[in-house]
C-alpha positions as CSV (number, residue, x, y, z in Angstrom):
1,M,-158.5,8.7,58.4
2,T,-156.1,8.4,55.5
3,I,-153.2,11.0,55.4
4,V,-151.5,11.5,52.1
5,T,-148.5,13.8,51.6
6,V,-149.3,16.0,48.7
7,G,-146.0,17.9,48.3
8,K,-145.5,20.7,45.9
9,L,-147.6,20.9,42.8
10,F,-145.8,22.0,39.7
11,L,-148.1,23.9,37.3
12,Q,-146.6,24.7,33.9
13,V,-148.7,27.3,32.3
14,S,-147.8,30.2,30.0
15,G,-149.3,32.7,27.5
16,D,-151.7,35.5,27.8
17,E,-154.0,35.9,30.8
18,R,-156.9,33.9,29.3
19,A,-154.7,31.1,28.3
20,Y,-152.9,31.2,31.6
21,V,-156.1,30.8,33.6
22,K,-157.4,28.1,31.3
23,G,-154.0,26.2,31.6
24,L,-154.0,26.7,35.3
25,C,-157.5,25.1,35.7
26,V,-156.5,22.2,33.5
27,A,-153.3,21.6,35.5
28,L,-155.2,21.8,38.8
29,E,-157.7,19.3,37.6
30,E,-154.9,16.9,36.6
31,Q,-153.3,17.3,40.0
32,I,-156.6,16.8,41.8
33,C,-157.1,13.5,40.0
34,Q,-153.6,12.4,41.0
35,V,-154.1,13.4,44.6
36,V,-157.5,11.6,44.8
37,G,-156.0,8.6,43.2
38,R,-153.2,8.5,45.8
39,C,-155.7,8.9,48.6
40,L,-157.7,6.0,47.3
41,D,-154.6,3.9,46.8
42,E,-153.7,4.5,50.5
43,E,-157.2,3.6,51.5
44,L,-157.2,0.3,49.5
45,Q,-153.8,-0.6,51.0
46,A,-155.2,0.1,54.5
47,E,-158.1,-2.2,53.8
48,V,-155.8,-5.0,52.9
49,D,-153.7,-4.3,56.1
50,R,-156.8,-4.6,58.2
51,L,-157.9,-7.8,56.5
52,L,-154.5,-9.5,56.8
53,E,-153.8,-7.9,60.2
54,R,-150.3,-7.0,59.1
55,E,-148.7,-4.3,57.0
56,A,-146.7,-4.8,53.9
57,Y,-143.3,-6.5,54.3
58,V,-144.2,-7.7,57.8
59,R,-143.9,-11.4,58.6
60,R,-146.9,-13.4,59.5
61,K,-147.4,-14.0,63.2
62,R,-147.6,-17.6,64.4
63,S,-151.0,-17.9,66.0
64,K,-154.1,-20.0,65.9
65,K,-155.9,-20.2,62.6
66,Q,-158.4,-17.4,62.0
67,K,-161.1,-17.2,59.3
68,V,-161.9,-14.1,57.4
69,R,-164.8,-13.1,55.1
70,I,-162.8,-13.6,51.8
71,R,-161.8,-17.0,50.4
72,C,-159.5,-18.5,47.9
73,S,-161.1,-19.2,44.5
74,R,-159.2,-22.5,44.2
75,C,-159.1,-24.3,47.6
76,L,-162.0,-22.2,49.0
77,S,-159.9,-21.6,52.2
78,H,-160.9,-18.7,54.6
79,E,-157.7,-19.0,56.7
80,R,-155.9,-15.7,57.0
81,Q,-152.5,-17.3,57.5
82,N,-152.7,-18.8,54.0
83,F,-153.1,-15.3,52.3
84,R,-150.3,-13.0,51.1
85,R,-150.0,-9.9,49.0
86,N,-149.4,-10.4,45.3
87,G,-148.7,-7.0,43.8
88,H,-151.2,-4.6,42.2
89,Y,-153.2,-4.2,39.0
90,Q,-154.2,-0.9,37.5
91,R,-157.7,0.2,36.7
92,K,-159.5,3.5,36.1
93,L,-162.4,5.1,37.9
94,N,-164.5,8.0,36.7
95,A,-165.3,10.7,39.2
96,H,-166.6,14.2,38.9
97,W,-163.0,15.5,39.0
98,G,-162.1,13.4,36.0
99,Q,-160.6,10.0,35.3
100,I,-158.7,8.5,38.3
101,R,-156.0,5.8,37.9
102,L,-155.8,3.3,40.8
103,N,-153.3,0.7,41.8
104,V,-155.5,-2.0,43.3
105,P,-153.8,-4.5,45.7
106,Q,-154.0,-8.3,45.0
107,V,-154.0,-11.2,47.4
108,K,-152.9,-14.8,46.6
109,C,-153.4,-18.0,48.6
110,A,-150.7,-20.5,49.5
111,C,-152.2,-23.0,47.1
112,G,-151.6,-20.6,44.2
113,G,-155.2,-19.5,43.8
114,N,-156.4,-15.9,43.6
115,V,-158.3,-14.3,46.4
116,R,-161.0,-11.9,45.2
117,L,-161.3,-8.8,47.4
118,R,-164.3,-6.6,47.8
119,F,-163.3,-3.1,48.7
120,R,-165.5,-0.6,50.4
121,A,-164.2,2.2,48.3
122,F,-165.8,0.9,45.1
123,R,-167.7,-2.2,43.8
124,P,-166.5,-4.8,41.4
125,G,-166.9,-3.7,37.8
126,Q,-167.8,-0.2,38.8
127,R,-166.7,2.5,36.3
128,M,-168.5,5.5,37.7
129,W,-167.7,6.4,41.3
130,D,-170.6,7.1,43.7
131,D,-169.9,10.8,43.6
132,F,-170.9,10.8,40.0
133,G,-174.4,9.7,40.9
134,V,-174.7,12.4,43.5
135,E,-173.6,15.1,41.1
136,V,-176.0,13.8,38.4
137,C,-178.9,13.9,40.9
138,L,-178.0,17.5,41.8
139,D,-178.0,18.5,38.1
140,Y,-181.4,16.7,37.7
141,Q,-182.8,18.6,40.7
142,R,-181.7,21.9,39.2
143,G,-184.0,21.2,36.2
144,L,-181.4,20.1,33.7
145,S,-182.5,17.5,31.1
146,Y,-180.7,14.2,30.6
147,R,-179.2,15.5,27.4
148,Q,-177.9,18.7,29.0
149,I,-176.3,16.6,31.8
150,K,-174.8,14.3,29.2
151,R,-173.1,17.2,27.4
152,E,-171.6,18.3,30.7
153,W,-170.2,14.9,31.7
154,D,-169.0,14.1,28.2
155,Q,-166.6,17.1,28.5
156,V,-165.5,15.9,32.0
157,F,-164.7,12.3,31.0
158,G,-163.7,13.0,27.4
159,R,-166.0,10.3,26.2
160,S,-169.7,9.7,25.7
161,V,-171.9,9.0,28.8
162,G,-175.0,7.0,28.0
163,L,-178.5,8.5,28.7
164,R,-179.4,5.1,30.2
165,T,-176.5,5.4,32.6
166,L,-177.8,8.8,33.8
167,N,-181.3,7.5,34.1
168,Q,-180.1,4.6,36.2
169,R,-178.2,6.9,38.5
170,V,-181.2,9.1,39.0
171,L,-183.6,6.2,39.7
172,A,-181.0,4.5,41.9
173,E,-181.3,7.4,44.4
174,K,-185.0,6.9,44.7
175,V,-186.3,6.4,48.3
176,Q,-189.6,5.3,49.7
177,G,-192.0,8.1,50.3
178,M,-193.3,6.5,53.6
179,G,-191.3,5.5,56.6
180,C,-192.1,4.7,60.2
181,L,-192.1,6.8,63.4
182,T,-191.7,6.1,67.1
183,K,-194.3,7.1,69.5
184,D,-192.2,10.1,70.7
185,A,-191.7,11.3,67.1
186,V,-195.4,11.5,66.1
187,P,-196.4,15.2,65.6
188,P,-199.5,16.6,67.4
189,V,-200.6,18.3,64.2
190,M,-200.5,17.0,60.6
191,R,-201.2,19.0,57.4
192,L,-202.4,17.2,54.3
193,D,-202.5,18.4,50.7
194,G,-201.7,17.4,47.1
195,I,-199.6,18.8,44.3
196,W,-200.4,18.1,40.7
197,L,-198.0,17.2,37.8
198,S,-198.2,15.7,34.3
199,V,-196.9,12.1,33.7
200,M,-197.0,9.9,30.7
201,M,-199.1,6.9,31.6
202,P,-199.5,3.7,29.6
203,T,-202.8,3.1,27.9
204,G,-202.5,-0.6,27.6
205,E,-201.9,-0.5,23.9
206,V,-198.6,-1.2,22.0
207,K,-197.3,-0.1,18.6
208,K,-194.3,-0.8,16.5
209,D,-191.7,2.0,16.2
210,R,-189.4,2.8,13.2
211,L,-186.9,0.1,14.3
212,G,-189.5,-2.6,14.6
213,R,-189.6,-2.6,18.3
214,M,-192.9,-3.0,20.2
215,R,-193.4,0.1,22.4
216,P,-196.3,0.8,24.9
217,V,-198.5,3.7,23.9
218,K,-198.6,6.4,26.5
219,R,-200.6,9.5,27.1
220,A,-200.1,12.5,29.3
221,K,-202.2,12.5,32.5
222,K,-202.3,15.0,35.4
223,V,-201.9,13.1,38.7
224,P,-201.4,14.4,42.2
225,I,-198.7,13.7,44.8
226,L,-200.4,13.4,48.2
227,A,-198.2,14.7,51.0
228,A,-198.4,14.9,54.8
229,Q,-196.4,17.4,56.9
230,G,-196.0,17.1,60.6
231,V,-196.1,20.1,62.9
232,W,-194.9,20.6,66.4
233,P,-196.7,23.9,67.4
234,D,-195.0,24.4,70.7
235,T,-191.6,24.7,68.9
236,G,-192.7,25.7,65.4
237,R,-190.8,22.8,63.8
238,S,-192.2,21.0,60.8
239,A,-191.2,18.1,58.7
240,L,-192.4,16.1,55.7
241,L,-193.7,12.8,57.0
242,G,-194.6,11.0,53.8
243,W,-195.9,11.3,50.2
244,M,-197.4,9.1,47.5
245,L,-198.0,9.4,43.8
246,A,-201.7,8.8,43.4
247,D,-204.2,8.5,40.5
248,G,-206.2,11.4,41.8
249,E,-207.6,13.0,44.9
250,D,-210.5,10.6,45.1
251,H,-211.7,8.5,48.0
252,N,-209.6,5.4,47.2
253,S,-206.3,7.4,46.8
254,W,-206.7,9.3,50.0
255,Q,-207.8,6.2,51.9
256,T,-204.7,4.4,50.7
257,F,-202.5,7.3,51.8
258,L,-204.2,7.6,55.2
259,E,-203.8,3.9,55.8
260,R,-200.1,4.2,55.1
261,L,-199.9,7.0,57.6
262,L,-201.6,4.9,60.2
263,E,-199.1,2.1,59.5
264,M,-196.3,4.6,60.2
265,G,-197.8,5.0,63.7
266,I,-199.4,8.4,63.2
267,S,-202.5,8.0,65.3
268,P,-204.3,9.7,68.2
269,E,-203.0,7.0,70.6
270,N,-199.5,8.2,69.8
271,G,-200.2,11.9,70.2
272,L,-201.9,13.1,67.0
273,A,-204.4,15.8,68.0
274,L,-205.4,17.7,64.9
275,L,-205.6,17.2,61.1
276,V,-205.5,20.2,58.8
277,A,-206.7,19.8,55.2
278,D,-208.8,21.3,52.4
279,G,-212.4,20.5,51.7
280,S,-212.0,18.0,48.8
281,G,-214.8,15.4,48.8
282,G,-212.4,12.5,48.4
283,F,-210.4,13.4,51.4
284,R,-213.5,14.0,53.6
285,S,-214.9,10.5,52.9
286,A,-211.5,8.9,53.5
287,Y,-211.0,10.9,56.7
288,E,-214.3,9.7,58.1
289,S,-213.4,6.1,57.5
290,R,-209.8,6.2,58.8
291,Y,-209.1,9.2,61.0
292,W,-212.6,10.0,62.2
293,M,-211.4,10.0,65.8
294,V,-209.0,13.0,65.1
295,P,-210.5,16.5,65.0
296,L,-210.4,18.0,61.5
297,Q,-209.5,21.6,60.8
298,R,-210.8,23.0,57.5
299,C,-208.0,25.1,55.9
300,V,-208.8,28.7,56.2
301,F,-206.7,29.6,53.2
302,H,-208.7,27.3,50.9
303,K,-211.9,28.7,52.4
304,L,-210.9,32.2,51.5
305,R,-209.8,31.2,48.1
306,N,-213.2,29.5,47.4
307,M,-214.9,32.7,48.6
308,A,-212.8,34.8,46.2
309,E,-213.8,32.6,43.3
310,A,-217.5,33.1,44.2
311,L,-217.0,36.8,44.6
312,Y,-218.2,39.2,41.8
313,S,-217.6,42.9,41.5
314,P,-220.5,45.3,41.3
315,A,-221.3,46.9,38.0
316,G,-219.7,50.2,37.2
317,L,-216.3,49.7,39.0
318,D,-213.1,50.1,37.1
319,R,-210.3,47.6,37.4
320,Q,-208.6,49.4,40.3
321,A,-211.8,49.9,42.2
322,A,-212.8,46.3,41.7
323,R,-209.4,45.1,43.1
324,E,-209.9,47.3,46.2
325,Y,-213.4,46.0,46.6
326,R,-212.2,42.4,46.5
327,T,-209.3,43.1,48.9
328,H,-211.6,44.8,51.4
329,F,-214.0,41.8,51.3
330,L,-211.3,39.2,51.8
331,R,-209.6,41.1,54.6
332,Q,-212.8,41.6,56.5
333,A,-213.6,37.8,56.1
334,A,-210.1,36.9,57.3
335,Q,-210.7,38.8,60.5
336,I,-213.2,36.1,61.6
337,W,-210.4,33.6,62.3
338,Q,-208.2,36.2,64.0
339,A,-210.5,36.4,67.0
340,D,-209.1,35.5,70.4
341,D,-211.6,32.7,71.0
342,E,-214.4,30.8,69.3
343,T,-217.2,32.9,70.8
344,E,-215.8,36.1,69.3
345,A,-215.2,34.4,66.0
346,R,-218.8,33.3,65.7
347,Q,-219.9,36.8,66.5
348,R,-217.8,38.2,63.7
349,Y,-219.1,35.5,61.4
350,R,-222.7,36.4,62.0
351,A,-222.0,40.1,61.6
352,F,-220.1,39.4,58.3
353,C,-222.9,37.3,56.9
354,Q,-225.5,39.9,57.8
355,Q,-223.5,42.6,56.1
356,W,-222.6,40.7,52.9
357,Q,-225.5,38.4,52.4
358,S,-227.4,40.7,50.0
359,P,-224.5,42.0,47.8
360,Q,-222.5,38.7,47.7
361,P,-224.8,35.7,48.3
362,K,-222.6,33.2,46.5
363,A,-219.5,34.1,48.5
364,V,-221.4,34.1,51.8
365,A,-222.8,30.6,50.9
366,S,-219.3,29.4,50.3
367,L,-218.3,30.7,53.8
368,K,-221.3,29.0,55.5
369,R,-220.3,25.7,53.9
370,D,-218.4,23.6,56.6
371,F,-217.8,26.8,58.6
372,D,-217.8,24.9,61.9
373,L,-214.8,22.9,60.7
374,T,-212.8,26.1,60.3
375,L,-213.0,26.8,64.0
376,T,-211.6,23.4,65.2
377,F,-208.3,25.0,66.0
378,Y,-209.8,26.9,69.0
379,S,-210.6,23.6,70.7
380,A,-207.0,22.3,69.9
381,Q,-205.6,25.4,71.6
382,E,-207.7,24.9,74.7
383,Q,-206.6,21.3,75.0
384,A,-202.9,22.3,74.6
385,A,-203.4,25.1,77.2
386,A,-204.7,22.5,79.6
387,Q,-201.3,20.8,79.3
388,D,-199.4,24.1,79.8
389,Q,-198.6,24.3,76.1
390,L,-198.9,27.4,73.8
391,W,-200.0,26.5,70.3
392,P,-200.1,29.7,68.0
393,A,-203.1,29.8,65.7
394,H,-201.1,30.2,62.5
395,F,-199.7,26.7,63.0
396,L,-203.1,25.2,63.2
397,R,-205.7,26.8,60.9
398,T,-204.2,26.5,57.4
399,T,-202.1,24.3,55.1
400,S,-200.3,27.4,53.7
401,P,-196.9,26.4,55.1
402,L,-197.2,23.1,53.2
403,E,-198.1,25.1,50.1
404,R,-195.0,27.2,50.5
405,S,-192.9,24.1,50.8
406,F,-194.4,23.0,47.5
407,R,-193.0,26.1,45.7
408,E,-189.7,24.3,45.0
409,F,-191.6,21.2,43.8
410,R,-193.8,23.3,41.4
411,R,-190.7,25.1,40.0
412,R,-189.0,21.8,39.2
413,F,-192.2,20.3,37.8
414,R,-192.7,23.4,35.5
415,N,-189.1,23.0,34.3
416,A,-189.7,19.4,33.5
417,V,-193.1,20.2,31.8
418,L,-193.8,16.4,31.5
419,F,-192.4,13.3,33.1
420,H,-192.2,10.3,30.7
421,S,-192.5,7.7,33.5
422,Q,-193.9,7.3,37.0
423,A,-190.4,6.2,38.1
424,G,-188.9,9.5,37.0
425,A,-191.6,11.5,38.8
426,I,-191.1,9.5,42.0
427,A,-187.3,9.9,41.8
428,I,-187.3,13.7,41.6
429,M,-190.0,13.9,44.3
430,A,-187.8,11.7,46.6
431,K,-184.8,14.0,46.1
432,L,-186.8,17.2,46.6
433,A,-188.6,15.7,49.6
434,S,-185.4,14.9,51.4
435,R,-184.8,18.6,51.9
436,F,-188.0,18.9,54.0
437,S,-187.8,15.7,56.0
């Protein structure tokens, strides 16, 4: 830990209240930059002390020769005993507090050659400190465009910040959407779903712009991000396991995503006991070829939503009466999956179908489609009870918790309206996903 004595800060401000507060803020920012610069100076000096194993103005100890990771640019020597301090040079570093002035230590070899140092505090040639990238990514997550972020940082630094610089900082923070898990970290339940967004995709054609440059032709396309959420029903904990930007929710996209999940170690051999997903045809075919050994729970929420779309109101009902009719129908249907066991759920199912078959044949037909898959969670509960574990049903029968996690994603995607590259979409997804991992 670096300890720097700050001392007393002298703030010279005057005038009316508004001018006073403004001057106070400016003076504080200047003092903060000075304090941060002094802290970094102390840290750089400490790095040189550790490298040379002696503080400034301390004689070298006569000991056996020791090699270090740096070397002389002239004689290529790595011997610590040959190196000595050679003053400082000044440089500037831009941080979110403002521009910081640094006194960077220099080291010289006994042969007269210079020794190039690589400090941990910053990289050679770096002008924007790492906190700048973090702040830019936070602004990007809040929905600000590159031009809005640029105006903000232009005022901080007192000079123009390039849009390419901002784009590089955002894309540099990009992380992989898939990782790896140990056997003990594999969740017993996994929810799967997709969220759609618009991305400009290249068409394969090129055209010349007004400056004579050849540019690829792009068109907007709606593509999904496939996501997997792990659930530990005994504790209620959930975490985002992985995600992938796909071309669609077809068989090939889902199969690729499921194969990556298998490579992560998410398999029944490692403890996976249940999959929860909607009824899309692409997922079902991919599931049967990759995860057929794991029981599949058809999402009850999506089942009810499909029934609602197939429901029609009887003639003669006003708007309020039609809404009450619809609410009564869906609440009665939802009671099927609130039964204590599978036997009672099937009894409620048969009674519901008998009651609503005549007035709502399309909605009942939607209920009957893959109905057995909506009861898989009862078997999962029985297997967990056999191992003295209690798995609440609301963790097992729907992907709604994953949908709620997607609310922040959808808000950010709506603010962006359209992503001009796949890299930008992946970058913002990685930053948002880090909150739920």
